[in-house]
LOKOL-154323 format. One line per 4 residues: number of its first residue (from 1); their letters; for each residue x, y, z of C-alpha. Coordinates in Angstrom, 1 decimal. Example, Ala and Ser with C-alpha at 12.3 -4.5 7.8 and 13.67 -1.06 7.14 Angstrom:
BEGIN
1) AS) 12.3 -4.5 7.8 | 13.7 -1.1 7.1
# end
This chain:
BEGIN
1) XXXX) -0.1 0.0 0.1 | 2.9 2.3 0.5 | 4.4 2.0 -2.9 | 4.2 5.0 -5.1
5) XXXX) 2.5 5.0 -8.5 | 2.2 7.5 -11.3 | -1.6 6.7 -11.4 | -2.0 9.4 -8.8
9) XXXX) -1.7 11.9 -11.6 | -4.9 10.5 -13.1 | -6.9 11.7 -10.0 | -5.2 15.0 -9.7
13) XXXX) -3.0 14.2 -6.6 | 0.4 13.6 -8.5 | 2.6 10.6 -8.0 | 1.2 8.9 -4.7
17) XXXX) 1.2 5.8 -2.8 | -1.4 3.3 -3.3 | -2.8 4.0 0.1 | -3.1 7.6 -0.8
21) XXXX) -4.8 6.8 -4.1 | -7.3 4.5 -2.4 | -8.1 6.8 0.4 | -8.7 9.6 -2.2
25) XXXX) -11.0 7.6 -4.3 | -12.8 6.3 -1.2 | -13.3 9.9 -0.1 | -14.6 10.7 -3.5
29) XXXX) -16.9 7.9 -4.3 | -17.6 5.9 -1.0 | -19.0 8.6 1.3 | -22.3 10.4 0.8
33) XXXX) -22.1 10.4 -3.0 | -21.9 7.3 -5.3 | -21.9 7.8 -9.1 | -22.5 5.7 -12.2
37) XXXX) -20.9 7.1 -15.3 | -18.1 4.9 -16.7 | -20.7 3.3 -19.2 | -20.8 6.5 -21.1
41) XXXX) -19.1 6.2 -24.4 | -17.8 9.7 -25.1 | -14.4 10.0 -23.5 | -14.6 13.9 -23.2
45) XXXX) -17.8 13.6 -21.0 | -16.2 10.8 -18.8 | -13.0 12.8 -18.4 | -15.0 16.0 -17.5
49) XXXX) -17.0 14.3 -14.8 | -13.9 12.5 -13.4 | -11.9 15.7 -13.2 | -14.8 17.6 -11.6
53) XXXX) -15.4 14.8 -8.8 | -12.0 13.6 -8.2 | -10.4 17.1 -8.0 | -12.9 18.0 -5.3
57) XXXX) -13.4 14.8 -3.7 | -17.1 15.3 -4.4 | -17.2 17.9 -1.7 | -17.4 21.6 -1.3
61) XXXX) -16.1 23.7 1.6 | -19.1 25.9 2.0 | -18.5 29.4 3.8 | -20.4 29.9 7.0
65) XXXX) -22.9 32.2 5.3 | -23.7 29.7 2.7 | -24.1 27.0 5.4 | -26.7 29.2 7.2
69) XXXX) -28.4 29.6 3.9 | -28.8 25.8 3.6 | -29.9 25.5 7.2 | -32.6 28.1 6.6
73) XXXX) -33.8 26.2 3.6 | -34.1 23.0 5.6 | -35.9 25.0 8.6 | -38.4 26.1 6.0
77) XXXX) -38.8 22.6 4.5 | -39.2 20.7 7.8 | -40.9 23.6 9.6 | -43.6 23.8 7.1
81) XXXX) -44.1 20.1 7.3 | -44.2 20.2 11.0 | -46.7 23.0 11.1 | -49.2 21.4 8.7
85) XXXX) -49.0 18.1 10.6 | -50.1 19.9 13.8 | -52.8 22.2 12.2 | -54.4 19.8 9.7
89) XXXX) -54.2 16.6 11.7 | -54.9 13.5 9.6 | -55.3 15.5 6.2 | -53.5 14.4 3.1
93) XXXX) -50.4 16.4 2.3 | -47.9 13.9 1.1 | -45.2 15.0 3.3 | -41.6 15.5 2.2
97) XXXX) -40.4 14.6 5.6 | -37.3 12.5 5.3 | -36.4 13.9 1.9 | -36.2 17.6 2.8
101) XXXX) -32.7 17.9 1.3 | -34.4 18.2 -2.1 | -35.5 21.7 -1.2 | -31.9 23.1 -0.6
105) XXXX) -31.0 21.3 -3.8 | -33.7 22.8 -5.9 | -32.8 26.3 -4.4 | -29.3 25.8 -5.6
109) XXXX) -30.3 25.0 -9.1 | -32.5 28.0 -9.3 | -30.2 30.4 -7.6 | -27.2 29.4 -9.6
113) XXXX) -29.2 29.0 -12.9 | -28.6 32.6 -13.9 | -24.8 31.9 -13.8 | -25.3 29.5 -16.6
117) XXXX) -27.7 31.5 -18.7 | -31.1 29.9 -17.4 | -34.1 32.2 -17.9 | -36.8 29.7 -17.7
121) XXXX) -37.4 26.6 -15.5 | -40.1 24.1 -16.0 | -40.8 21.7 -13.3 | -42.9 18.5 -13.2
125) XXXX) -43.5 16.3 -10.1 | -46.1 14.1 -8.5 | -47.7 14.7 -5.1 | -44.9 13.8 -2.6
129) XXXX) -43.5 17.1 -1.4 | -45.2 19.2 -3.9 | -46.8 21.5 -1.2 | -43.2 22.2 0.0
133) XXXX) -41.8 22.8 -3.4 | -45.0 25.3 -4.2 | -44.2 27.4 -1.2 | -40.3 27.1 -0.6
137) XXXX) -39.2 27.0 -4.2 | -42.1 28.6 -6.2 | -42.7 31.1 -3.5 | -46.5 30.5 -3.5
141) XXXX) -47.7 32.2 -0.3 | -48.2 29.8 2.6 | -51.5 31.3 3.3 | -52.8 30.1 -0.2
145) XXXX) -51.6 26.6 0.6 | -53.2 26.6 4.0 | -56.5 27.8 2.7 | -56.5 24.8 0.4
149) XXXX) -57.2 22.6 3.5 | -60.2 24.6 4.5 | -61.7 26.4 1.5 | -65.3 25.7 0.5
153) XXXX) -65.4 26.9 -3.1 | -63.3 28.7 -5.8 | -63.2 32.3 -6.8 | -62.8 31.7 -10.6
157) XXXX) -64.9 30.1 -13.2 | -63.5 26.7 -12.3 | -66.4 24.5 -11.4 | -64.6 21.5 -9.7
161) XXXX) -61.1 22.2 -9.1 | -58.6 19.7 -7.8 | -56.7 18.7 -4.6 | -54.1 21.1 -3.6
165) XXXX) -51.1 18.7 -4.3 | -52.2 18.5 -8.0 | -52.1 22.2 -8.8 | -49.7 24.2 -11.1
169) XXXX) -48.0 27.4 -10.3 | -46.0 30.1 -12.1 | -43.8 32.7 -10.7 | -40.8 35.0 -11.7
173) XXXX) -38.2 34.9 -9.0 | -35.5 37.5 -8.6 | -32.1 36.0 -7.8 | -29.2 38.4 -7.3
177) XXXX) -30.8 41.0 -9.8 | -31.5 38.3 -12.6 | -35.2 37.4 -13.0 | -35.9 33.6 -13.6
181) XXXX) -39.5 32.4 -14.6 | -40.4 29.1 -12.8 | -43.4 27.0 -13.7 | -44.7 23.8 -11.9
185) XXXX) -46.9 22.1 -14.3 | -50.2 20.7 -12.9 | -50.2 16.8 -12.5 | -53.0 14.3 -11.9
189) XXXX) -52.5 11.2 -9.7 | -50.9 9.4 -12.5 | -47.4 9.9 -11.2 | -45.3 10.3 -14.2
193) XXXX) -47.9 11.6 -16.7 | -46.5 15.2 -16.4 | -43.0 14.2 -17.7 | -43.8 14.3 -21.3
197) XXXX) -46.0 17.5 -20.7 | -43.1 19.3 -19.2 | -40.9 18.5 -22.0 | -43.3 19.8 -24.5
201) XXXX) -43.7 23.0 -22.6 | -39.9 23.4 -22.6 | -39.9 22.8 -26.4 | -42.5 25.4 -27.1
205) XXXX) -40.6 27.8 -24.9 | -37.3 27.2 -26.7 | -38.8 27.6 -30.1 | -41.0 30.5 -29.3
209) XXXX) -39.2 32.6 -26.8 | -35.6 31.5 -26.7 | -34.5 30.9 -30.3 | -33.4 27.3 -29.7
213) XXXX) -30.9 28.4 -27.0 | -31.0 25.2 -24.9 | -29.2 26.7 -22.0 | -32.0 29.2 -21.5
217) XXXX) -34.8 26.7 -20.7 | -34.2 24.0 -18.0 | -36.7 21.2 -17.4 | -36.6 19.5 -14.1
221) XXXX) -38.5 16.2 -13.4 | -39.0 15.0 -9.9 | -39.8 11.3 -9.4 | -40.6 8.7 -7.0
225) XXXX) -38.5 5.6 -6.8 | -41.3 3.2 -7.5 | -42.7 5.4 -10.2 | -39.5 6.0 -12.3
229) XXXX) -38.8 2.3 -12.3 | -42.4 1.2 -12.9 | -43.9 3.6 -15.3 | -43.5 3.0 -19.0
233) XXXX) -44.0 6.6 -19.9 | -40.7 7.4 -18.3 | -38.9 5.3 -20.8 | -40.9 6.7 -23.6
237) XXXX) -39.9 10.3 -22.5 | -36.3 9.5 -21.9 | -36.1 7.6 -25.3 | -37.1 10.8 -27.5
241) XXXX) -35.0 13.1 -25.5 | -32.3 13.2 -28.0 | -34.6 13.4 -31.1 | -34.8 16.7 -32.9
245) XXXX) -38.4 17.1 -32.9 | -38.5 16.6 -29.1 | -35.0 17.6 -27.8 | -35.1 20.2 -24.9
249) XXXX) -31.5 20.2 -24.3 | -31.3 17.9 -21.2 | -33.4 17.4 -18.1 | -32.4 17.3 -14.5
253) XXXX) -34.1 14.2 -13.0 | -34.3 14.1 -9.2 | -35.6 10.9 -7.6 | -37.1 11.1 -4.1
257) XXXX) -36.0 7.6 -3.2 | -37.8 6.7 0.0 | -37.4 3.1 -0.7 | -41.1 2.1 -0.7
261) XXXX) -44.0 2.5 -3.1 | -47.2 3.1 -1.1 | -47.0 -0.3 0.7 | -44.7 -2.1 -1.8
265) XXXX) -41.1 -2.9 -0.6 | -38.5 -1.6 -3.3 | -37.4 -5.4 -3.8 | -41.0 -6.0 -5.2
269) XXXX) -41.0 -2.9 -7.2 | -38.4 -3.5 -9.9 | -36.0 -5.9 -11.3 | -33.2 -3.6 -12.0
273) XXXX) -30.5 -2.8 -9.4 | -31.3 0.8 -9.2 | -34.5 2.6 -9.7 | -32.7 5.1 -11.9
277) XXXX) -31.3 2.3 -14.4 | -33.5 3.7 -17.0 | -30.7 6.5 -17.3 | -28.4 4.1 -19.0
281) XXXX) -30.7 4.2 -22.2 | -29.3 7.6 -23.1 | -25.9 7.3 -21.4 | -26.8 9.8 -18.6
285) XXXX) -24.8 10.0 -15.4 | -26.4 9.0 -12.0 | -25.5 10.4 -8.7 | -26.7 8.6 -5.6
289) XXXX) -26.8 10.9 -2.8 | -27.3 10.2 1.1 | -30.4 12.3 1.9 | -29.1 13.0 5.4
293) XXXX) -26.2 14.8 4.0 | -27.6 18.2 2.8 | -24.3 19.7 1.7 | -23.5 16.6 -0.6
297) XXXX) -27.0 17.0 -2.1 | -26.4 20.7 -2.8 | -23.0 19.9 -4.2 | -24.5 17.4 -6.7
301) XXXX) -27.3 19.6 -7.6 | -24.9 22.3 -8.7 | -22.8 19.9 -10.4 | -25.7 18.4 -12.2
305) XXXX) -26.7 21.9 -13.4 | -23.1 22.6 -14.7 | -23.1 19.2 -16.5 | -26.5 19.8 -18.2
309) XXXX) -25.6 23.1 -19.3 | -22.2 22.0 -20.8 | -23.5 18.9 -22.5 | -27.2 19.4 -23.0
313) XXXX) -28.1 15.8 -22.0 | -30.1 14.4 -19.1 | -28.6 13.8 -15.7 | -30.2 11.9 -12.7
317) XXXX) -29.9 12.4 -9.0 | -31.0 9.5 -6.8 | -31.9 11.0 -3.3 | -31.7 8.0 -0.9
321) XXXX) -34.0 9.0 1.9 | -37.1 7.7 3.6 | -40.8 8.5 4.2 | -41.6 9.7 7.7
325) XXXX) -45.3 8.6 7.5 | -47.3 6.2 5.4 | -48.3 6.9 1.9 | -50.4 9.7 3.3
329) XXXX) -50.8 11.0 6.6 | -53.8 8.8 7.3 | -52.1 5.7 6.3 | -50.4 3.3 8.8
333) XXXX) -47.1 2.1 7.3 | -46.3 -0.5 10.3 | -48.9 -2.8 8.7 | -46.3 -3.5 6.0
337) XXXX) -43.0 -2.2 7.1 | -42.8 -2.5 10.9 | -39.1 -2.8 11.2 | -38.4 0.1 8.8
341) XXXX) -40.7 2.4 10.6 | -39.4 1.6 14.1 | -36.0 2.8 12.7 | -37.5 6.0 11.1
345) XXXX) -39.3 6.8 14.4 | -35.9 7.1 16.2 | -34.1 8.9 13.3 | -33.3 12.6 13.4
349) XXXX) -34.7 14.5 10.4 | -32.1 16.2 8.0 | -32.8 19.7 9.6 | -31.8 18.3 13.1
353) XXXX) -28.7 16.3 11.7 | -27.5 19.5 9.9 | -28.1 22.0 12.7 | -26.2 19.5 15.0
357) XXXX) -23.3 19.7 12.7 | -23.2 23.4 12.3 | -23.5 23.8 16.1 | -20.5 21.5 16.5
361) XXXX) -18.5 23.5 14.0 | -19.3 26.6 15.9 | -21.2 28.1 13.0 | -24.2 29.0 15.3
365) XXXX) -25.3 28.1 18.9 | -28.1 26.0 19.9 | -30.1 29.0 21.0 | -29.5 30.9 17.7
369) XXXX) -30.9 27.7 15.8 | -33.9 27.6 18.1 | -34.5 31.2 17.5 | -34.4 30.6 13.7
373) XXXX) -36.9 27.9 14.1 | -39.3 29.9 16.2 | -39.0 33.0 13.9 | -40.1 30.7 10.9
377) XXXX) -42.9 29.4 13.1 | -44.2 32.9 13.5 | -44.3 33.5 9.7 | -46.5 30.4 9.4
381) XXXX) -48.7 31.5 12.3 | -49.3 34.8 10.3 | -50.0 32.9 7.1 | -52.4 30.7 8.9
385) XXXX) -54.4 33.7 10.1 | -54.5 35.2 6.7 | -55.6 31.8 5.3 | -58.7 31.8 7.7
389) XXXX) -59.8 35.1 6.6 | -61.7 33.6 3.5 | -63.2 30.4 2.6 | -62.9 31.1 -1.1
393) XXXX) -59.9 29.5 -2.8 | -58.1 31.4 -5.8 | -56.4 28.9 -8.3 | -53.8 30.7 -10.3
397) XXXX) -54.5 29.7 -13.9 | -51.3 28.0 -15.4 | -49.3 30.1 -17.9 | -52.0 32.7 -17.6
401) XXXX) -49.8 35.4 -18.9 | -49.7 33.6 -22.4 | -53.3 33.6 -22.8 | -54.1 37.3 -22.9
405) XXXX) -57.1 37.9 -25.1 | -58.1 34.2 -24.8 | -61.2 33.3 -22.6 | -63.0 30.3 -21.4
409) XXXX) -65.6 29.0 -23.9 | -69.4 29.4 -23.8 | -72.2 27.4 -25.4 | -72.6 30.0 -28.2
413) XXXX) -69.1 29.6 -29.2 | -69.9 26.2 -30.8 | -72.9 27.6 -32.7 | -71.2 30.8 -34.0
417) XXXX) -69.4 30.8 -37.5 | -65.9 31.7 -37.3 | -64.3 33.5 -40.3 | -61.8 31.1 -41.6
421) XXXX) -62.0 31.8 -45.2 | -59.0 33.3 -47.2 | -58.7 35.2 -50.4 | -58.8 33.6 -53.6
425) XXXX) -55.4 35.4 -54.5 | -53.8 33.9 -51.3 | -55.2 30.5 -52.0 | -53.9 30.3 -55.5
429) XXXX) -50.4 31.7 -54.6 | -49.9 29.2 -51.8 | -51.5 26.3 -53.8 | -48.9 26.9 -56.5
433) XXXX) -46.0 27.1 -54.0 | -46.8 23.8 -52.3 | -47.2 21.9 -55.6 | -43.9 23.1 -57.1
437) XXXX) -40.6 21.3 -56.8 | -37.3 22.8 -57.2 | -35.8 22.3 -60.6 | -32.3 21.9 -59.4
441) XXXX) -33.1 18.8 -57.5 | -34.0 15.4 -58.7 | -36.8 13.4 -57.2 | -38.2 10.0 -57.4
445) XXXX) -40.5 9.7 -60.5 | -43.6 8.9 -58.4 | -42.9 12.0 -56.4 | -42.8 14.1 -59.5
449) XXXX) -46.0 12.6 -60.8 | -47.7 13.2 -57.4 | -46.8 16.9 -57.4 | -48.0 17.2 -61.1
453) XXXX) -51.3 15.8 -60.1 | -51.6 18.3 -57.2 | -50.7 21.0 -59.6 | -53.5 19.9 -61.9
457) XXXX) -56.0 20.2 -59.1 | -55.6 23.9 -59.4 | -56.3 23.9 -63.1 | -59.4 21.5 -62.5
461) XXXX) -60.6 23.3 -59.5 | -60.9 20.2 -57.6 | -58.9 19.8 -54.5 | -58.4 16.4 -52.5
465) XXXX) -58.0 15.8 -48.9 | -54.3 16.3 -48.8 | -54.4 19.6 -50.6 | -57.1 20.8 -48.2
469) XXXX) -55.2 19.9 -45.1 | -51.9 21.4 -46.5 | -53.4 24.6 -47.6 | -54.8 25.1 -44.1
473) XXXX) -51.1 24.8 -42.7 | -49.9 27.0 -45.5 | -52.5 29.7 -44.8 | -51.9 29.8 -41.1
477) XXXX) -48.2 30.0 -41.5 | -48.7 33.0 -43.9 | -50.8 34.7 -41.3 | -47.9 34.1 -38.9
481) XXXX) -49.2 31.3 -36.8 | -46.7 28.4 -36.4 | -47.9 25.0 -37.1 | -46.5 21.7 -35.5
485) XXXX) -47.6 18.3 -36.5 | -46.1 15.1 -35.1 | -47.0 11.4 -35.1 | -46.1 8.0 -36.4
489) XXXX) -45.1 8.4 -40.1 | -46.7 11.9 -40.1 | -44.1 13.4 -42.7 | -45.3 11.1 -45.4
493) XXXX) -48.6 10.1 -43.8 | -49.6 6.6 -42.8 | -51.7 6.3 -45.9 | -49.1 8.1 -48.2
497) XXXX) -51.4 11.2 -48.6 | -49.4 13.9 -47.1 | -45.9 14.1 -48.2 | -45.0 17.2 -46.2
501) XXXX) -41.5 16.2 -46.8 | -40.1 14.7 -49.8 | -36.6 13.0 -50.5 | -34.3 13.5 -53.5
505) XXXX) -33.8 10.6 -55.6 | -30.3 9.9 -54.1 | -31.7 10.0 -50.5 | -29.3 12.7 -49.7
509) XXXX) -31.5 15.7 -49.3 | -35.1 16.6 -47.9 | -37.3 19.3 -49.4 | -40.2 20.7 -47.4
513) XXXX) -42.6 22.6 -49.5 | -44.4 24.2 -46.6 | -41.2 25.7 -45.4 | -40.8 27.5 -48.9
517) XXXX) -44.0 29.5 -49.1 | -42.4 32.8 -50.2 | -41.9 35.9 -48.3 | -42.5 36.1 -44.6
521) XXXX) -44.2 33.2 -42.9 | -44.3 31.3 -39.7 | -42.6 27.9 -39.5 | -44.5 24.7 -40.4
525) XXXX) -42.9 21.6 -38.6 | -43.8 18.1 -39.3 | -42.1 15.2 -37.4 | -42.2 11.5 -37.4
529) XXXX) -42.5 10.6 -33.8 | -41.0 7.4 -32.1 | -43.3 4.5 -32.0 | -45.4 5.5 -29.0
533) XXXX) -48.5 7.3 -28.1 | -48.7 8.1 -24.3 | -45.4 10.0 -24.1 | -45.8 11.9 -27.6
537) XXXX) -49.4 12.8 -27.1 | -48.3 14.1 -23.5 | -45.4 16.2 -25.3 | -47.8 17.6 -27.8
541) XXXX) -50.4 18.5 -25.2 | -47.6 20.3 -23.2 | -46.3 22.1 -26.4 | -50.0 23.3 -27.1
545) XXXX) -50.1 24.8 -23.6 | -47.1 27.0 -24.0 | -48.0 28.0 -27.6 | -51.6 29.1 -27.7
549) XXXX) -51.0 31.3 -30.8 | -49.8 28.2 -32.8 | -51.4 25.1 -34.1 | -50.2 21.9 -32.5
553) XXXX) -51.5 18.6 -33.9 | -50.8 14.9 -32.7 | -51.6 12.3 -35.2 | -52.4 8.7 -34.5
557) XXXX) -51.2 6.0 -37.1 | -54.7 4.6 -36.8 | -57.3 6.3 -34.6 | -57.8 3.4 -32.3
561) XXXX) -54.3 3.4 -31.2 | -54.8 6.7 -29.1 | -56.0 4.3 -26.4 | -52.3 3.8 -25.4
565) XXXX) -52.4 7.6 -24.4 | -55.7 7.3 -22.6 | -54.4 8.8 -19.5 | -53.5 12.0 -21.3
569) XXXX) -57.0 12.2 -22.9 | -58.7 11.5 -19.5 | -56.5 13.7 -17.1 | -55.5 16.5 -19.4
573) XXXX) -57.4 16.9 -22.6 | -60.8 16.3 -21.4 | -60.4 17.5 -17.7 | -57.6 20.0 -17.3
577) XXXX) -59.9 23.2 -18.0 | -62.3 22.1 -15.3 | -59.6 21.0 -12.7 | -56.9 23.6 -13.2
581) XXXX) -58.3 26.4 -15.5 | -55.9 25.1 -18.3 | -56.6 26.0 -21.8 | -55.3 24.0 -24.7
585) XXXX) -55.9 24.1 -28.4 | -54.4 20.8 -29.2 | -55.8 18.9 -32.2 | -55.8 15.1 -32.4
589) XXXX) -56.1 13.4 -35.9 | -57.6 10.0 -35.5 | -57.8 8.2 -39.0 | -60.9 5.9 -38.8
593) XXXX) -63.2 3.9 -41.0 | -64.6 0.4 -41.4 | -62.6 -0.9 -44.4 | -61.9 -4.4 -43.6
597) XXXX) -58.8 -3.9 -41.5 | -60.1 -5.5 -38.4 | -61.1 -4.3 -35.0 | -57.7 -2.5 -34.2
601) XXXX) -57.9 -0.3 -37.3 | -61.4 1.0 -37.6 | -63.6 3.1 -35.4 | -61.0 5.3 -33.7
605) XXXX) -63.4 4.9 -30.6 | -65.5 7.9 -31.3 | -67.8 6.9 -28.4 | -65.2 7.4 -25.8
609) XXXX) -64.7 11.0 -26.8 | -68.4 11.6 -26.8 | -68.7 10.2 -23.4 | -66.0 12.7 -22.2
613) XXXX) -67.7 15.7 -23.7 | -69.0 18.0 -21.0 | -68.9 21.8 -20.1 | -67.4 22.8 -23.4
617) XXXX) -64.3 20.9 -22.7 | -63.7 19.6 -26.3 | -64.8 19.4 -29.8 | -65.4 16.2 -31.7
621) XXXX) -65.7 16.4 -35.4 | -66.0 14.0 -38.4 | -65.1 16.3 -41.5 | -66.1 14.6 -44.7
625) XXXX) -64.9 17.2 -47.3 | -61.4 18.7 -47.7 | -62.7 22.2 -47.3 | -64.6 21.3 -44.0
629) XXXX) -61.3 20.0 -42.6 | -59.5 23.0 -43.7 | -62.0 25.3 -41.9 | -62.0 23.2 -38.7
633) XXXX) -58.2 23.2 -38.6 | -58.1 27.1 -39.1 | -61.0 27.7 -36.7 | -58.7 26.6 -33.9
637) XXXX) -56.7 29.9 -34.2 | -59.5 32.2 -35.3 | -61.5 32.4 -32.2 | -60.7 33.8 -28.9
641) XXXX) -60.9 30.6 -27.1 | -58.6 27.4 -27.0 | -60.5 24.0 -26.9 | -59.0 20.6 -27.9
645) XXXX) -60.2 19.4 -31.3 | -60.6 15.7 -31.8 | -60.9 15.2 -35.5 | -61.9 11.8 -36.9
649) XXXX) -60.0 11.8 -40.2 | -60.7 9.4 -43.1 | -58.7 6.7 -44.8 | -60.5 5.8 -48.0
653) XXXX) -61.8 9.4 -48.5 | -58.2 10.6 -48.9 | -58.4 9.6 -52.6 | -62.1 9.1 -53.2
657) XXXX) -63.0 10.8 -56.5 | -66.2 12.3 -54.9 | -64.4 13.7 -51.9 | -63.2 17.0 -53.3
661) XXXX) -63.6 20.7 -52.9 | -63.5 23.7 -55.1 | -61.7 27.0 -54.5 | -65.0 28.6 -53.5
665) XXXX) -65.4 26.1 -50.7 | -62.2 27.4 -49.3 | -62.5 31.1 -50.0 | -66.2 31.7 -49.3
669) XXX) -67.2 28.9 -47.0 | -66.8 28.0 -43.3 | -66.9 25.0 -40.9
# end
């Protein structure tokens, strides 16, 4: 052990004895932080991580001022939970106790974000610890959360609302003179459903507000250990994280790993070694952190932020902790984990552990610590009194600032004709643009014939389904409304009708007619999605939330297949307006028709959507002419409401000789 080796230079300590090398590496990787990253195949990323961790021994010597800031953050996190436990006995709040170290970690990410050009943070999480994040990170007033326990009705037009630990929130936080927008997306009880929604919101913000500058928008997803391992939508979301149509520049994933899912032991909850093993799909590093060591958690949070900003890929933090009570505060955990909960009952919380450490270091005295705790208790007492002044609950409408001039729908909106026609001159100009191929490129002969046939429709004044649909996109783009369409095989179209992108004969280039409309126009983007429904439908829904003045469409390969994404339909598309006051103009294209292709490729399950229709929450249409489809699409942006549109699109009608429209239908008609 005392023999010297040159290997010490590899870890930044120069020539050293084997004993010194082992001690250094043990200090780095075998204390409060364990790291998985050697499976990553890019040497520059591995070396960067290695240098960052081994040069610092995965530790930071915080100045006393910073230590007191971290302590205050823990006082707020634990004190808030303590207070609610006493004031609202037995009521569900899905306590964070045992995992409070996530609050100083999130605070570190937000406060340091500005140093790495972050302007916009979008957070998604389930119910565990959500109230704590809302107040201590999002800065939602404590009184508003307290009122959620006692309120009798709502101040707004929301009729039904939702439980307090599902609500979203937006705020702009000033950190050292830099303003950072922070959004917490609303989430149902489906624990991981919000993941793709957050990514869609972040993508829309990147495109519409931040000119694709990935470092300016930061998604953060907070998971439970059972959920990240058990929910397939997590894999779907991570799998499309590097694809051009869905990339958001990397997400910081934090797992509140309390080692139990409701009553299920973690050994029954997964086959993988770690709950975070899905990270290896995209070669993302994983930091496993002892939740009792808050300084280690803050160090890793800052390192994860720096890593994400440098490499724009996902990074995972596994916060090894515990859950002080049962699944909720009315649940008895000793029925199923008696030994574990005997240990937890005797274990000090992270606040007490850290306070003891700082007192032993002489950073503050016991009396000073107790004074800080008491002072925060007084803040909560004042908030409690404010909360009890009213029984009316105000729900902040999610992303409300984006919806200026857009209201909730009324009955007459669905009977009133919207002006969706365009001028004959505009129609003919755009029709010529989207049916013309560049002469300096060579295309497959069937492609040339197809575009020649489309050009002939102008002369014959007889436009088929594809032309009606493409003209809707082209005309909206010319009116400066961006258009986004994604789905399985959507670029060509499952039934080979759309051909939004065409490939040159040698396969080397792509040409997009809708991106070559002449003059100024908004972008039309069409993407082939990966082979999933749940994740991509959630993504497009999120995109639509943050892009109310653009058209967002998700297309099923066959309409019936939407049922894999039923959670998004039930929890968001049909219900979000009533639960959270959320507005969305998302369009779903569901190809349908009984044409001998069997039960899986026929009805589109129209009856399910009709069952979900209530209180003006969605529009279900079955257009049967190209012009009617054209007007239905354009109507989404030519009214001052945003309501999801479920369009049951055809299969055989795509080429049926009787399914055509004339120019007058587009320039004089309406839906």
